[in-house]
C-alpha positions as CSV (number, residue, x, y, z in Angstrom):
1,A,-0.1,0.0,-0.1
2,A,1.0,3.5,-0.8
3,P,2.2,5.2,2.3
4,S,-0.3,7.9,3.9
5,A,0.1,11.4,3.3
6,S,1.5,13.2,6.4
7,P,-1.0,15.6,8.0
8,P,-0.6,19.4,8.2
9,P,1.5,20.5,11.3
10,D,-0.4,20.9,14.5
11,P,0.4,24.1,16.8
12,E,-0.7,22.2,20.0
13,L,1.9,19.2,19.0
14,D,4.7,21.1,17.5
15,A,5.0,24.0,20.2
16,D,8.1,24.6,22.1
17,I,8.8,22.2,24.9
18,T,8.0,24.1,28.0
19,V,9.6,24.2,31.6
20,A,6.3,22.7,32.9
21,E,6.7,19.8,30.5
22,V,10.3,19.0,31.6
23,A,9.4,19.6,35.4
24,A,6.6,16.9,35.3
25,A,8.9,14.6,33.3
26,I,11.5,14.9,36.0
27,R,9.1,14.0,38.7
28,K,7.9,10.9,37.0
29,M,11.7,9.8,36.7
30,S,12.8,7.2,39.4
31,T,15.9,8.0,41.1
32,G,16.7,4.4,41.4
33,S,16.8,3.8,37.6
34,A,19.8,2.8,36.0
35,C,21.3,5.0,33.0
36,L,24.2,5.1,30.6
37,G,26.8,7.8,31.4
38,P,28.0,9.9,34.3
39,L,24.6,11.8,34.5
40,S,22.0,9.8,36.5
41,A,18.5,10.5,37.4
42,A,19.2,11.3,40.8
43,L,21.6,14.3,39.7
44,V,18.8,15.6,37.5
45,K,16.3,15.4,40.0
46,A,18.7,17.1,42.6
47,G,19.7,19.9,40.3
48,R,16.1,20.3,38.7
49,G,15.8,23.9,39.7
50,A,18.7,25.1,37.6
51,L,18.6,22.2,35.0
52,T,14.9,22.5,33.9
53,P,14.9,25.8,31.7
54,V,18.1,24.7,30.1
55,L,16.6,21.2,29.3
56,A,13.5,22.6,28.0
57,S,15.7,24.9,25.7
58,L,17.9,21.8,24.6
59,F,14.7,19.6,23.9
60,T,13.0,22.2,22.0
61,A,16.5,22.6,19.6
62,V,16.2,18.7,19.4
63,F,12.6,18.5,18.9
64,R,12.5,21.0,16.0
65,S,15.7,19.9,14.1
66,G,14.2,16.5,13.2
67,C,17.7,15.0,14.4
68,Y,18.5,12.9,17.4
69,P,21.9,13.2,19.4
70,P,23.9,9.8,18.8
71,D,24.8,9.5,22.5
72,W,21.0,9.5,23.3
73,A,20.3,6.6,20.9
74,L,22.7,4.2,22.2
75,G,21.3,1.2,24.5
76,A,23.1,-1.3,26.8
77,I,21.1,-4.5,26.7
78,T,21.5,-6.9,29.8
79,S,20.0,-10.2,29.5
80,I,17.7,-11.6,32.0
81,H,17.0,-15.3,32.3
82,K,13.2,-15.8,32.6
83,K,12.8,-19.5,32.5
84,G,13.8,-23.0,31.3
85,D,17.0,-23.9,29.4
86,V,19.8,-21.3,30.4
87,T,21.6,-22.4,27.2
88,D,18.3,-21.3,25.0
89,P,18.6,-17.5,23.9
90,N,14.8,-17.6,23.6
91,N,14.7,-17.8,27.4
92,Y,16.1,-14.4,28.1
93,R,14.6,-11.1,28.4
94,G,16.8,-8.3,27.2
95,I,16.7,-4.9,29.7
96,T,17.9,-1.9,27.7
97,V,19.5,0.9,29.7
98,G,19.9,4.2,27.8
99,H,21.0,7.8,28.5
100,V,19.1,9.7,31.3
101,L,18.3,12.8,28.7
102,A,17.2,10.4,26.4
103,K,14.9,9.0,28.8
104,L,13.7,12.3,29.9
105,Y,12.9,13.7,26.3
106,A,11.0,10.4,25.8
107,I,8.8,11.0,28.7
108,V,8.1,14.6,27.4
109,V,7.3,13.6,23.8
110,N,5.3,10.9,25.0
111,A,3.2,12.9,27.7
112,R,2.5,15.5,24.9
113,L,1.3,12.9,22.3
114,T,-0.9,11.0,24.6
115,S,-2.7,14.1,26.2
116,W,-3.2,15.2,22.4
117,L,-4.7,11.8,21.6
118,E,-6.7,11.4,24.6
119,T,-8.5,14.8,24.4
120,R,-9.4,14.0,20.9
121,G,-11.0,10.5,21.8
122,L,-8.2,8.9,19.5
123,R,-7.1,6.3,21.9
124,A,-8.5,2.8,21.3
125,K,-11.6,2.2,23.3
126,G,-10.6,-1.2,24.6
127,Q,-7.3,-0.1,25.9
128,A,-7.1,0.2,29.8
129,G,-3.3,-0.3,30.4
130,F,-1.1,2.9,30.2
131,R,-4.0,5.5,30.5
132,Q,-4.8,7.7,33.2
133,G,-8.0,7.1,34.8
134,Y,-8.2,3.6,33.5
135,R,-7.1,0.2,35.2
136,T,-6.6,-3.3,33.8
137,V,-9.4,-4.6,36.1
138,D,-11.9,-2.6,34.2
139,N,-11.8,-5.0,31.3
140,C,-11.8,-7.9,33.7
141,F,-15.0,-6.4,35.1
142,I,-16.6,-6.0,31.5
143,L,-15.5,-9.8,30.9
144,R,-17.2,-10.7,34.0
145,A,-20.4,-8.9,33.4
146,L,-20.5,-10.2,29.8
147,A,-19.9,-13.6,31.2
148,E,-22.9,-13.1,33.8
149,R,-25.2,-11.8,31.3
150,A,-24.6,-14.8,28.8
151,Q,-25.1,-16.9,31.2
152,S,-28.6,-15.4,32.4
153,R,-29.7,-15.6,29.0
154,G,-28.6,-19.1,28.3
155,V,-26.2,-18.3,25.4
156,K,-22.6,-19.0,24.6
157,L,-19.8,-16.5,24.9
158,Y,-16.7,-17.0,23.0
159,C,-13.6,-15.3,24.3
160,C,-10.0,-15.3,23.1
161,A,-7.1,-14.5,24.9
162,V,-4.0,-13.6,22.9
163,D,-0.5,-13.4,24.1
164,L,1.8,-12.3,21.4
165,E,5.3,-13.4,22.0
166,K,8.1,-11.0,21.3
167,A,5.6,-8.6,20.0
168,F,7.4,-5.3,20.6
169,D,10.4,-6.5,18.2
170,S,8.2,-7.6,15.6
171,L,6.4,-4.3,14.7
172,S,6.8,-2.5,11.9
173,R,7.9,0.8,12.2
174,E,6.5,2.1,8.7
175,E,3.2,0.7,10.0
176,L,3.3,2.8,13.4
177,W,4.3,5.9,11.3
178,A,1.3,5.5,9.1
179,A,-0.8,5.0,12.3
180,L,0.4,8.2,13.5
181,R,-0.5,9.9,10.3
182,R,-4.0,8.6,10.2
183,S,-4.2,9.9,13.7
184,G,-3.6,13.4,12.5
185,V,0.4,13.3,13.8
186,G,2.4,15.2,11.5
187,G,5.0,18.0,11.6
188,C,7.7,18.1,14.2
189,M,6.2,15.6,16.4
190,L,6.1,12.9,13.7
191,L,9.7,13.8,12.7
192,A,10.9,13.9,16.3
193,I,9.6,10.4,17.0
194,Q,11.0,8.9,13.8
195,A,14.4,10.5,14.4
196,M,14.4,8.6,17.6
197,Y,14.2,5.2,16.0
198,A,16.3,6.3,12.7
199,N,19.4,4.7,14.0
200,V,19.4,2.5,17.4
201,P,22.8,1.1,18.0
202,V,22.9,-1.3,21.2
203,C,25.9,-2.5,23.3
204,V,25.3,-6.0,24.9
205,K,27.0,-6.4,28.4
206,T,28.3,-9.5,29.3
207,A,30.2,-10.3,32.6
208,A,33.6,-9.6,30.7
209,S,32.9,-7.0,28.6
210,S,30.4,-5.2,26.2
211,L,30.0,-5.8,22.5
212,C,28.6,-2.9,20.4
213,W,26.9,-2.5,17.1
214,G,24.5,-0.3,15.3
């Protein structure tokens, strides 16, 4: 299928990154989260008074440029054993640690995009996870209510629970960009998100050393 045309820029989505947005993102960060490089979440939180306006200007420059700093794109993967045979790579889950500024920038961009989509009713109605004011138990309640209703009417209820293995790794980014365009996301916001995924080099950390590729 032909790629969907990019919608016109939206003033709300493409506005400069504000001090308030950065401050909110800093509050969301956990001081105990691991990061690459000498700058940690704890240091950012401790110096937020002086850093917040500087970071707002830096993030605005990155957001408007359509370019993503190479250092921010680097991730270090540590493999955590989940279950089964320890010699089978499929039984490990990769945990990626990145630069603290990359994490903070992503929180800002995600918060703005999420708020924009929510206010326009563009989020999936059946999604309860990762949404403010919703809980995953909401869907459990709906399922229970449907089961009770079907039982009271003497009809069958067919349910399908799907667990997609390694779903995140198999997503087509071009399809994600197309989905954003269909939702009306274009301009600086779309370019900023695409830039974050344009080049994603990684290092695999082992007990002895780190192996990097990109």
